[in-house]
C-alpha beads as a LAMMPS data file, in Angstrom:
LAMMPS data file: protein, C-alpha beads

120 atoms
119 bonds

1 atom types
1 bond types

-500.0 500.0 xlo xhi
-500.0 500.0 ylo yhi
-500.0 500.0 zlo zhi

Masses

1 110.0

Atoms # bond

1 1 1 231.468 -193.768 -232.629
2 1 1 232.400 -190.571 -230.794
3 1 1 233.657 -192.617 -227.852
4 1 1 235.976 -194.581 -230.139
5 1 1 237.275 -191.404 -231.762
6 1 1 237.982 -189.884 -228.349
7 1 1 239.906 -193.004 -227.299
8 1 1 241.978 -192.860 -230.488
9 1 1 242.631 -189.145 -230.001
10 1 1 243.637 -189.713 -226.376
11 1 1 246.030 -192.522 -227.357
12 1 1 247.509 -190.331 -230.084
13 1 1 248.052 -187.434 -227.684
14 1 1 249.755 -189.689 -225.152
15 1 1 252.002 -191.160 -227.850
16 1 1 252.856 -187.711 -229.206
17 1 1 253.701 -186.516 -225.694
18 1 1 255.991 -189.497 -225.083
19 1 1 257.740 -188.995 -228.441
20 1 1 258.228 -185.338 -227.544
21 1 1 259.833 -186.276 -224.234
22 1 1 262.156 -188.679 -226.077
23 1 1 263.072 -185.938 -228.554
24 1 1 263.822 -183.469 -225.797
25 1 1 265.943 -186.090 -224.041
26 1 1 267.923 -186.727 -227.215
27 1 1 268.556 -182.998 -227.644
28 1 1 269.533 -182.723 -223.973
29 1 1 272.118 -185.486 -224.354
30 1 1 273.718 -184.085 -227.489
31 1 1 273.397 -180.297 -227.331
32 1 1 275.183 -178.073 -224.827
33 1 1 273.078 -175.070 -225.887
34 1 1 269.867 -176.814 -224.769
35 1 1 271.388 -177.498 -221.351
36 1 1 272.430 -173.868 -220.908
37 1 1 269.093 -172.470 -222.086
38 1 1 267.040 -174.862 -219.953
39 1 1 269.228 -174.143 -216.907
40 1 1 268.632 -170.396 -217.332
41 1 1 264.905 -170.814 -217.948
42 1 1 263.660 -171.157 -214.328
43 1 1 265.793 -168.239 -213.141
44 1 1 264.575 -166.007 -215.947
45 1 1 260.947 -167.064 -215.506
46 1 1 261.147 -166.079 -211.831
47 1 1 262.747 -162.782 -212.902
48 1 1 259.927 -162.228 -215.412
49 1 1 257.385 -162.844 -212.660
50 1 1 258.941 -160.168 -210.484
51 1 1 259.900 -157.666 -213.182
52 1 1 256.729 -157.761 -215.268
53 1 1 254.134 -155.382 -213.842
54 1 1 251.157 -157.125 -215.438
55 1 1 250.318 -160.705 -216.320
56 1 1 250.596 -159.752 -219.991
57 1 1 254.145 -158.467 -219.520
58 1 1 255.049 -161.608 -217.586
59 1 1 253.532 -163.770 -220.312
60 1 1 255.418 -161.927 -223.066
61 1 1 258.700 -162.208 -221.199
62 1 1 258.179 -165.901 -220.455
63 1 1 256.956 -166.820 -223.936
64 1 1 259.970 -165.105 -225.500
65 1 1 262.177 -167.393 -223.395
66 1 1 260.223 -170.488 -224.406
67 1 1 260.577 -169.484 -228.056
68 1 1 264.371 -169.766 -227.728
69 1 1 264.025 -173.378 -226.529
70 1 1 261.591 -174.206 -229.334
71 1 1 263.820 -172.724 -232.035
72 1 1 266.892 -174.421 -230.529
73 1 1 265.098 -177.789 -230.725
74 1 1 264.204 -177.157 -234.363
75 1 1 267.780 -176.098 -235.110
76 1 1 269.048 -179.282 -233.473
77 1 1 266.661 -181.349 -235.589
78 1 1 267.906 -179.626 -238.740
79 1 1 271.544 -180.195 -237.784
80 1 1 270.967 -183.870 -236.981
81 1 1 269.132 -184.357 -240.278
82 1 1 271.976 -182.762 -242.232
83 1 1 274.507 -184.912 -240.364
84 1 1 272.395 -188.006 -241.098
85 1 1 272.496 -187.247 -244.799
86 1 1 276.254 -186.774 -244.854
87 1 1 279.039 -185.716 -242.501
88 1 1 281.192 -184.562 -245.421
89 1 1 281.885 -180.840 -245.759
90 1 1 279.336 -179.338 -248.107
91 1 1 278.543 -175.682 -248.847
92 1 1 274.778 -176.267 -248.896
93 1 1 274.858 -178.186 -245.601
94 1 1 276.845 -175.354 -244.029
95 1 1 274.329 -172.780 -245.282
96 1 1 271.401 -174.772 -243.889
97 1 1 273.091 -175.172 -240.494
98 1 1 273.997 -171.477 -240.459
99 1 1 270.371 -170.572 -241.199
100 1 1 269.231 -172.679 -238.251
101 1 1 271.782 -170.936 -236.070
102 1 1 270.540 -167.568 -237.350
103 1 1 267.008 -168.538 -236.316
104 1 1 268.246 -169.206 -232.778
105 1 1 270.001 -165.829 -232.783
106 1 1 266.739 -164.232 -233.924
107 1 1 264.891 -165.835 -231.014
108 1 1 267.542 -164.593 -228.571
109 1 1 267.339 -161.078 -230.030
110 1 1 263.561 -161.318 -229.582
111 1 1 264.102 -162.002 -225.864
112 1 1 266.332 -158.951 -225.611
113 1 1 263.795 -156.780 -227.441
114 1 1 260.768 -157.968 -225.435
115 1 1 262.532 -157.675 -222.090
116 1 1 263.916 -154.236 -222.971
117 1 1 260.523 -152.920 -224.030
118 1 1 258.864 -154.301 -220.912
119 1 1 261.507 -152.985 -218.532
120 1 1 261.840 -149.486 -220.020

Bonds

1 1 1 2
2 1 2 3
3 1 3 4
4 1 4 5
5 1 5 6
6 1 6 7
7 1 7 8
8 1 8 9
9 1 9 10
10 1 10 11
11 1 11 12
12 1 12 13
13 1 13 14
14 1 14 15
15 1 15 16
16 1 16 17
17 1 17 18
18 1 18 19
19 1 19 20
20 1 20 21
21 1 21 22
22 1 22 23
23 1 23 24
24 1 24 25
25 1 25 26
26 1 26 27
27 1 27 28
28 1 28 29
29 1 29 30
30 1 30 31
31 1 31 32
32 1 32 33
33 1 33 34
34 1 34 35
35 1 35 36
36 1 36 37
37 1 37 38
38 1 38 39
39 1 39 40
40 1 40 41
41 1 41 42
42 1 42 43
43 1 43 44
44 1 44 45
45 1 45 46
46 1 46 47
47 1 47 48
48 1 48 49
49 1 49 50
50 1 50 51
51 1 51 52
52 1 52 53
53 1 53 54
54 1 54 55
55 1 55 56
56 1 56 57
57 1 57 58
58 1 58 59
59 1 59 60
60 1 60 61
61 1 61 62
62 1 62 63
63 1 63 64
64 1 64 65
65 1 65 66
66 1 66 67
67 1 67 68
68 1 68 69
69 1 69 70
70 1 70 71
71 1 71 72
72 1 72 73
73 1 73 74
74 1 74 75
75 1 75 76
76 1 76 77
77 1 77 78
78 1 78 79
79 1 79 80
80 1 80 81
81 1 81 82
82 1 82 83
83 1 83 84
84 1 84 85
85 1 85 86
86 1 86 87
87 1 87 88
88 1 88 89
89 1 89 90
90 1 90 91
91 1 91 92
92 1 92 93
93 1 93 94
94 1 94 95
95 1 95 96
96 1 96 97
97 1 97 98
98 1 98 99
99 1 99 100
100 1 100 101
101 1 101 102
102 1 102 103
103 1 103 104
104 1 104 105
105 1 105 106
106 1 106 107
107 1 107 108
108 1 108 109
109 1 109 110
110 1 110 111
111 1 111 112
112 1 112 113
113 1 113 114
114 1 114 115
115 1 115 116
116 1 116 117
117 1 117 118
118 1 118 119
119 1 119 120
């Protein structure tokens, strides 16, 4: 019984991973912001490795960068969902998209705060 459950769990994890890769690929194809943020990621991770004095500082700096990518993916999903519902101009749709954009801004401000606190 446990062996069967582990096989099911393993299959589910593999499927979830493959769906995640597809989702990232879709965002990559349609969103310029993802391309810019992912292009900056390796450079900034290397910078975090050199600038952070401890592993904790390096982890905080790196995780703040990863949070931007995560929030950008969620914002993209929200935008695509709104566009799927209707491409017509709508005040509520605009508010929802603006809120997603504000979340991305919050994640970017978090990077600035974390990096500033670590480097000062």
